[in-house]
C-alpha positions in Angstrom: 32.3 -13.8 1.8 32.6 -10.9 -0.7 29.6 -8.5 -1.0 28.9 -6.1 -3.9 27.8 -2.6 -2.9 28.0 1.0 -4.2 28.4 4.4 -2.8 25.6 6.5 -4.3 26.2 5.8 -8.0 29.9 4.9 -7.6 31.4 1.4 -7.5 34.7 2.9 -6.1 33.6 2.1 -2.6 37.1 1.9 -1.2 37.4 5.7 -1.6 34.7 6.1 1.0 35.4 3.4 3.7 38.3 1.9 5.6 38.1 -1.7 7.0 40.3 -3.5 9.4 39.9 -6.4 11.8 39.0 -4.0 14.7 37.0 -1.2 13.1 35.3 0.2 10.0 35.3 3.9 9.0 32.5 5.0 6.7 32.1 8.4 5.1 29.3 10.6 6.3 26.7 11.9 3.9 26.1 8.7 1.9 22.8 6.9 1.4 21.5 4.7 4.1 22.0 1.7 1.8 25.7 2.2 1.9 25.8 2.4 5.7 23.4 -0.6 6.2 25.6 -2.9 4.1 28.4 -2.5 6.5 26.3 -2.4 9.7 24.4 -5.5 8.8 27.7 -7.5 8.6 29.9 -5.8 11.1 28.1 -3.9 13.8 27.9 -7.0 16.1 31.6 -7.6 15.7 33.5 -4.3 15.3 32.5 -0.6 15.5 31.2 1.0 12.3 32.1 4.7 12.6 30.6 7.4 10.5 33.1 10.1 10.0 34.7 12.7 7.7 38.4 13.5 7.3 39.5 17.1 6.7 35.8 17.8 6.0 35.9 15.3 3.1 34.0 12.1 2.5 36.9 10.2 0.9 37.8 8.4 4.1 39.4 5.5 2.4 41.8 7.6 0.3 42.9 9.7 3.3 43.3 7.1 6.1 45.1 3.8 6.6 45.1 1.4 9.6 45.1 -2.1 11.0 43.9 -3.8 14.2 46.5 -1.8 16.3 46.1 1.7 15.0 44.8 4.3 12.6 46.8 7.0 10.7 45.1 10.2 9.5 46.5 13.2 7.6 47.5 16.4 9.3 44.5 18.1 7.7 42.2 16.2 10.1 40.6 18.7 12.4 40.4 18.4 16.2 36.7 17.6 16.2 37.1 14.7 13.7 40.1 13.4 15.6 38.3 13.4 19.0 35.3 11.7 17.4 37.5 8.9 16.2 39.1 8.5 19.6 35.6 8.5 21.3 34.3 5.8 18.9 37.2 3.4 18.8 38.6 1.2 21.5 41.2 2.7 23.8 43.8 0.2 22.7 43.7 1.4 19.1 46.3 4.2 18.6 45.2 7.1 16.4 47.9 9.4 15.1 47.9 12.5 12.8 50.7 12.3 10.3 52.7 15.3 9.1 53.3 14.1 5.5 53.2 16.0 2.2 51.8 12.9 0.5 48.7 13.1 2.7 46.3 10.8 0.9 47.6 8.0 3.1 45.3 5.4 1.8 46.8 5.8 -1.7 50.5 5.7 -0.6 50.4 3.0 2.1 49.0 -0.5 2.1 49.2 -2.8 5.1 47.9 -5.7 7.1 48.6 -6.4 10.8 52.3 -7.2 10.2 53.7 -5.5 7.1 53.3 -2.2 5.3 54.3 -1.4 1.7 54.8 2.4 1.2 55.4 5.0 -1.5 59.2 5.2 -2.0 59.2 9.0 -1.4 57.5 9.0 2.1 59.5 10.9 4.7 61.6 8.8 7.1 59.7 10.3 10.0 56.4 9.0 8.4 57.9 5.5 8.0 58.8 5.6 11.7 55.3 6.6 12.7 53.8 3.8 10.6 56.1 1.2 12.2 55.4 2.6 15.7 51.6 3.1 15.5 50.6 0.2 13.4 53.3 -2.2 14.7 54.4 -3.3 11.3 57.6 -3.7 9.2 57.8 -1.0 6.6 59.1 -1.6 3.0 59.2 1.2 0.4 58.0 -0.5 -2.8 56.2 -0.1 -6.1 53.5 -2.2 -7.6 53.7 -2.8 -11.4 55.9 0.2 -11.6 53.3 2.4 -9.8 54.4 4.3 -6.7 50.8 4.6 -5.4 51.0 1.2 -3.7 47.8 1.8 -1.7 45.8 2.4 -4.8 47.0 -0.7 -6.8 47.0 -3.3 -4.0 44.7 -4.6 -1.2 46.0 -7.0 1.4 44.9 -8.8 4.5 46.6 -11.3 6.8 45.6 -14.1 4.5 46.3 -12.8 1.0 46.4 -9.9 -1.4 45.1 -8.7 -4.8 47.4 -6.4 -6.8 47.7 -4.6 -10.2 47.1 -7.1 -13.1 50.3 -6.0 -14.8 52.6 -7.1 -12.0 55.2 -9.5 -13.2 55.7 -12.9 -11.8 59.1 -11.9 -10.4 57.5 -8.9 -8.6 54.6 -11.1 -7.4 57.1 -13.4 -5.8 59.1 -10.6 -4.2 56.1 -8.9 -2.8 54.6 -12.1 -1.6 57.9 -12.9 0.2 57.9 -9.5 1.9 54.3 -9.8 3.0 54.4 -13.5 3.8 50.9 -14.0 2.2 49.9 -15.3 -1.3 49.3 -12.7 -3.9 47.2 -12.7 -7.1 47.3 -10.1 -9.9 43.8 -9.2 -10.8 41.1 -6.5 -11.2 37.9 -5.2 -9.6 34.8 -3.4 -11.0 34.9 -5.1 -14.4 38.6 -4.6 -15.2 39.7 -1.7 -13.1 43.3 -1.8 -12.0 42.7 0.5 -9.0 42.3 -2.3 -6.6 41.7 -0.5 -3.3 39.2 1.9 -4.9 36.9 -1.1 -5.6 37.8 -3.4 -2.7 38.1 -3.3 1.0 38.8 -6.4 3.0 39.7 -7.9 6.4 40.3 -11.4 7.6 36.7 -12.6 7.3 34.8 -10.4 4.8 35.3 -8.2 1.7 33.2 -5.5 0.2 33.7 -4.7 -3.5 32.1 -2.4 -6.1 28.8 -3.2 -7.6 30.4 -3.5 -11.1 32.7 -6.3 -10.0 32.1 -9.5 -12.0 31.4 -13.0 -10.7 34.9 -14.0 -11.9 36.5 -11.1 -10.0 34.6 -12.0 -6.8 35.6 -15.6 -7.1 39.2 -14.6 -7.3 38.8 -12.3 -4.3 37.2 -15.0 -2.2 39.9 -17.5 -3.1 43.0 -15.3 -2.5 41.7 -13.9 0.7 40.4 -17.3 1.9 37.0 -16.0 2.5 35.0 -19.0 1.3 37.3 -21.8 2.7 36.0 -23.8 5.6 39.5 -23.7 7.0 39.9 -20.0 6.3 39.9 -17.0 8.8 37.2 -17.3 11.4 34.8 -14.4 12.1 35.6 -13.1 15.6 33.1 -13.1 18.4 31.0 -9.9 18.9 32.9 -7.2 20.7 31.3 -5.1 23.4 30.9 -1.4 22.6 30.1 1.3 25.1 26.8 3.1 24.9 28.6 6.4 25.2 30.6 5.7 22.0 27.5 4.6 20.1 25.6 7.7 21.1 28.6 9.9 20.2 28.8 8.3 16.8 25.1 8.9 16.1 25.2 12.5 17.2 28.3 13.3 15.2 27.0 11.5 12.1 23.8 13.7 12.2 25.7 16.9 12.6 28.1 16.1 9.8 25.4 15.0 7.4 23.5 18.3 8.1 26.7 20.3 7.4 27.4 18.5 4.1 24.0 19.3 2.5 
């Protein structure tokens, strides 16, 4: 299932949220409609964590993760880092990354097995990605663009990438990722795929401007509407302590942002 939502008046919802198979990060300071869209679909399955990164709401641009871990930029302060550790399961590794290209969500795209990264990432950063996320790391471009995290969105079932990607590049990237890929758009023709789409193995959220055709492509490539597609996991138990901490931290951050 793919759902259309917006962040305040913006359809670039991927800038303000990060979604994996084991957690969802949502920017603080948004309208309750944005929060409730995620909580209604996810709260019984995975934790929905209200947070900021480096005092900013562009959580999706600054972070990247999968079911095993979460990477945040070195500008993330200690309070924000501790809040994430308190809110996520202990088996999810959280690591601050010392990297000059610190909008990690724009320079890395990954699923639970493979990561495509900006060709200029430091070798130490690539090692951290492989270690924390448990993935194979491949420096790549997408349609000649180095911001692979901006122009592609992938799950364990499929991927949507920049519409100008050639057939040869599609085949090469699909071979690396071991999932089917489709070149397409979101938000009525936008090529910045991850800005308008976040997805895991059983649900996708896309910008309100996305057309019915774009949503149909998303549901097909990510196998979200197939009877034999990925199965929504059972509800996960979450500690009362983590839930209370999330609520308190959310209230404090919202107050500080206004």
